[in-house]
Each structure stands twice: as structure tokens, then as C-alpha cells.
Steps between C-alpha positions, in 0.01 A plus 500: 500500500614206287812290548616591150517872574603540863633263763564763768418410859197718554154415624291386199220735407158372602143599417443674831335792323178307465530311832505178310154351497658159452687536830182594683312212340786267591478607864127428494571153356740433787238603755244276332748211503547544872124448533524174306383626160619235252422715194717781636788256545462381140515860383819559699656194341398621154641846569844392620567155358668598173742747659563265791585221258746727320667585832525136612621396155799727557579310821475145372633325191189294433161621375299221662674566828405868475133401462531268797649784704209724401251242624685468829513878531125541452429226753710687755324824410160340546599363840671815620302789356317548830835600654549785251384805692560763231344414159728759337796272571350203318723514194830516689368238746411273208845533344666438839310172528593406142866576567509294820325213322758509220787523751368194686485305173852607405634383837318170459645446156846586630472215749381258232755614246828586671640650183249786516583802711222744588720807458620389156191374323540413136406783269154439362397545137262786432209310350205695634348821369527783748288811546374637171567864585878491446633600161820297534360221715665215309851640541448586868362153576794345321734711713322398819553136411876563498513647852542322837179419686538782755536767228234346278251504786556860610482635144180304437340641814603860428477547124245236395277466806546871582533455874637798690831473685308482828281215371804308375657552841192342654500204257873426527521587872793734438567864594402749229863609470607143426223465243613820331866390483407154369274657242781732393739207452235295320421790267869531411524126438197511271646800317821301445309202361296718266812681381674170432202386296496822300175622652633777724406850390 
């Protein structure tokens, strides 16, 4: 599924047919990290850092700040990975930590700069290349940059990061039904933006 062809709220297709060797290897890396294997931790960082940066870049309006948030996130992961009982949950656990880290920074900035409201963050320019497997990635990323933070985040998690509804529910700490309704509204908002820009099919 690509954003240019179908924005319906259905679970994204995954490579379950071949029981994803990368997933299994990732779980092994997590187990090795819990035993203090520094090389395994470096591999985890290398595996997730690019996509994690893209996600955090959608939540903040500054590239350097996004890199700082990534560093903070990995420090928290390193300190807390022993508490992760199920290695299969690592990815959603990682994104939950990243989201909380970004939320803490947003609240801090709101105190320092009274003019900034967390629920109405300024729209950010789409400067960063996204995943390379989307035919119409440029237009979709442009559209995301025009949406409110809440909608931008849920569309990024679902269509670009390919999390399931259940995983998004876990990351956002919301019921699956709420996730589905928010995703539906966000999809419609994105469709409106793309139509206005002449990119809607």
C-alpha cells in the first residue's frame, strides 16, 4: 500500500509470510543489549535512527532539536532496556519513549516561550527525505507538513512507519477505537490538502 493509491483505514500489509528475519534478529539484538552487549546496542541505533529521526522531525520544528531528542531517547533506552520484558515490543516501546521525550521538550518550551501552545505547534516545513518506497512521497510529505501535530503524528505512525492500530494505541496510550477515528479524520484532512494542491487522484 502506498499513500498515493489508498488512504483507507486498514491494517498495513506486512511481510509476515516469511516471518521477517529482521524482526527475529532485532529481538536477538534486544536480548543481547539486556546483557550489556555494546555492539548490539550500536546495531539497534543504526537500524532505527533514520526512521526515528523522521518521526521526531514531524513533532518538532527544528532539525537540531530533533537530533537532540534522539540522543535523549537512546540514553533512556539504554538505561531502561532491562525493564522491557518482551523483545517483540521493542519498536513500539522505543517510539513511546521518543514521544514522551518530545512531549517533555514541548512543555518545557511552552514555559519558556508563552506564545507557543503545545496543541497548536507551528506547521513545520518538509525538508527531510522520507522513506524511499513511496511513489508520491514528496506530495504526501508536503501534505503532512500542512496538518496539525496530532494528525501529522498519527498518519506518520500508520502510513510511513507502518505500525498497526494496536501498536499505535500502545504508543499514544489511547483506545484502538479512538486511534481509528483520529486516523479517519486525519486521512480526510490529508485528502483535502492533496486535493487543494492538485495532487488528489
